[in-house]
C-alpha positions as CSV (number, residue, x, y, z in Angstrom):
1,M,-3.0,152.9,1.0
2,G,-1.5,149.8,2.8
3,I,0.1,152.1,5.8
4,Q,-3.5,153.3,6.5
5,V,-4.7,150.0,6.6
6,A,-2.2,148.7,8.6
7,N,-3.0,151.6,11.1
8,W,-6.4,150.8,10.8
9,N,-6.1,147.3,11.9
10,T,-3.6,148.2,14.8
11,E,-6.4,150.4,15.9
12,Q,-9.1,147.9,15.6
13,A,-7.1,145.5,17.4
14,E,-6.5,148.2,20.4
15,F,-10.0,148.7,20.5
16,Q,-10.8,145.1,20.5
17,Q,-8.4,144.8,23.6
18,E,-9.9,148.2,25.3
19,T,-13.5,146.8,25.1
20,D,-12.2,143.3,26.2
21,A,-10.5,145.0,29.5
22,L,-13.8,146.8,30.1
23,V,-16.1,144.0,29.9
24,E,-13.9,141.9,32.3
25,L,-13.9,144.8,34.3
26,K,-17.3,145.2,34.2
27,K,-17.9,141.6,35.4
28,E,-15.5,141.8,38.2
29,L,-17.5,145.3,39.2
30,N,-20.7,142.7,39.4
31,V,-19.4,140.1,41.2
32,L,-18.0,142.2,43.8
33,I,-21.3,144.5,44.4
34,I,-22.8,141.5,44.9
35,S,-20.5,140.4,47.4
36,T,-20.5,143.8,49.1
37,K,-24.5,143.8,49.3
38,A,-24.0,140.2,50.9
39,R,-21.7,141.2,53.2
40,A,-24.2,144.4,54.2
41,L,-27.2,142.4,54.8
42,A,-25.3,139.8,57.1
43,Y,-23.7,142.6,58.5
44,Q,-27.5,144.1,59.2
45,R,-28.7,141.2,60.3
46,A,-25.6,140.4,63.1
47,T,-26.9,144.0,64.3
48,D,-30.4,143.1,64.5
49,A,-29.6,140.2,66.6
50,G,-27.7,142.1,68.5
51,K,-30.6,144.7,69.1
52,R,-33.0,142.0,69.7
53,S,-30.5,140.5,72.6
54,L,-30.2,143.7,74.2
55,V,-34.0,144.0,74.0
56,F,-34.2,140.5,75.7
57,I,-31.6,141.0,78.4
58,D,-33.5,144.2,79.2
59,S,-36.8,142.5,79.7
60,Q,-34.8,139.8,81.8
61,K,-33.8,142.9,84.2
62,T,-36.8,144.4,84.0
63,A,-39.0,140.7,84.5
64,E,-36.3,140.1,87.9
65,K,-37.4,143.6,88.8
66,I,-40.9,143.0,88.9
67,A,-40.4,139.6,90.7
68,E,-38.4,141.2,93.4
69,I,-41.1,143.8,93.8
70,V,-43.8,141.4,94.3
71,S,-41.4,139.2,96.4
72,S,-41.1,142.3,98.4
73,I,-45.2,143.1,98.6
74,L,-46.0,139.3,99.5
75,C,-43.1,139.3,102.3
76,M,-44.7,142.5,103.5
77,H,-48.3,141.1,103.5
78,H,-46.9,138.0,105.2
79,N,-45.3,140.3,108.0
80,G,-48.8,141.7,108.4
81,R,-47.2,145.2,107.1
82,I,-49.8,145.7,104.6
């Protein structure tokens, strides 16, 4: 009977250690998940900003082209070609 109680105590202690380890692992995983989500959001924001920058750059090129066309038209009009 004494050996059975000692075995039960040992099993309970091992079970408690395993449970404690799993609880700590769960906490660590939750922290990592939060950190990963924050990083993913930062990357998404950087990507979005980059895309907006490209659109802006393209719109500037378009504005420059329009200005060149208008300038050419005005020049042709001034020179009597229109």
